[in-house]
C-alpha positions in Angstrom: 23.1 -2.7 -6.7 21.0 -0.2 -7.8 17.6 0.2 -7.3 15.0 -1.1 -10.6 11.4 -1.2 -12.0 10.4 -4.7 -10.7 8.7 -4.9 -13.9 11.2 -4.0 -17.0 14.7 -3.6 -15.5 15.3 -0.3 -15.7 17.0 2.2 -13.5 15.1 4.8 -14.5 12.0 5.8 -12.4 10.6 7.8 -10.1 8.7 7.7 -6.6 4.9 9.2 -6.8 1.5 10.1 -4.9 -1.2 7.9 -6.5 -4.7 6.5 -6.0 -5.2 3.0 -5.4 -7.3 0.5 -5.1 -8.0 -2.0 -2.1 -10.4 -4.4 -0.9 -10.8 -4.9 2.4 -9.2 -8.2 4.7 -13.1 -9.0 5.0 -13.9 -8.2 0.8 -17.3 -5.6 1.9 -16.0 -3.4 0.5 -13.6 -1.6 -1.3 -12.0 1.9 -0.5 -10.0 4.1 -2.4 -6.3 5.2 -0.8 -5.4 8.4 -2.3 -1.7 10.1 -2.3 0.1 6.4 -1.5 4.2 5.8 -2.8 3.5 4.5 -6.3 6.9 3.4 -8.1 6.1 4.7 -11.8 9.0 3.3 -14.4 9.8 6.1 -17.1 10.8 2.7 -19.6 7.7 0.4 -20.2 6.0 2.9 -18.0 4.2 0.2 -15.6 3.0 2.0 -12.0 3.0 0.1 -9.2 4.3 -0.3 -5.7 6.7 -1.7 -3.7 6.6 -4.9 -1.2 7.0 -2.7 1.5 4.0 -0.2 0.6 1.5 -3.6 0.1 3.3 -5.4 3.6 2.2 -1.6 5.4 -1.5 -1.0 4.0 -2.1 -4.9 4.1 -1.4 -4.7 7.7 -2.9 -1.7 8.9 -6.2 -3.2 7.5 -5.8 -6.0 9.3 -5.0 -4.3 12.5 -7.2 -1.2 12.1 -11.4 -1.0 12.6 -11.9 -0.4 8.9 -15.8 -0.2 9.3 -15.5 3.7 10.8 -13.1 4.0 7.0 -14.6 6.5 4.3 -14.9 4.9 0.6 -12.0 7.6 0.4 -8.6 8.4 3.4 -4.8 9.2 2.2 -1.8 6.9 2.7 -1.2 8.7 5.9 -5.1 9.1 6.9 -4.5 5.5 6.9 -1.3 4.7 8.1 -2.0 7.3 11.1 -5.5 5.5 11.9 -5.4 3.7 16.0 -5.1 -0.3 15.8 -6.6 -2.4 17.4 -3.4 -4.6 17.4 0.4 -3.3 18.1 1.3 -6.4 14.9 -0.3 -8.4 12.8 0.1 -11.8 14.9 -1.0 -14.1 11.6 2.0 -13.0 9.7 4.8 -15.5 10.6 7.0 -14.3 7.0 10.0 -12.2 7.9 10.2 -8.9 8.9 
């Protein structure tokens, strides 16, 4: 099956690095995450993160000390933050 836009079904899209804003798991604040892999459809012009990228961000924010993160961080820097736990033990979805 050919990859396609999740919104319109078009096979014409690019993956670009964009900035996104994310609320921390404790709800205390939001941060800007620069250079986040983003799917950009050339047909419907929707821009969104894949399920895998969303899960990676959510898991990482749950597993690190978010108090040391500044208002802005790159996706790479976020993913390189040391984890307090090996994995998200509260995630019961299929891996």
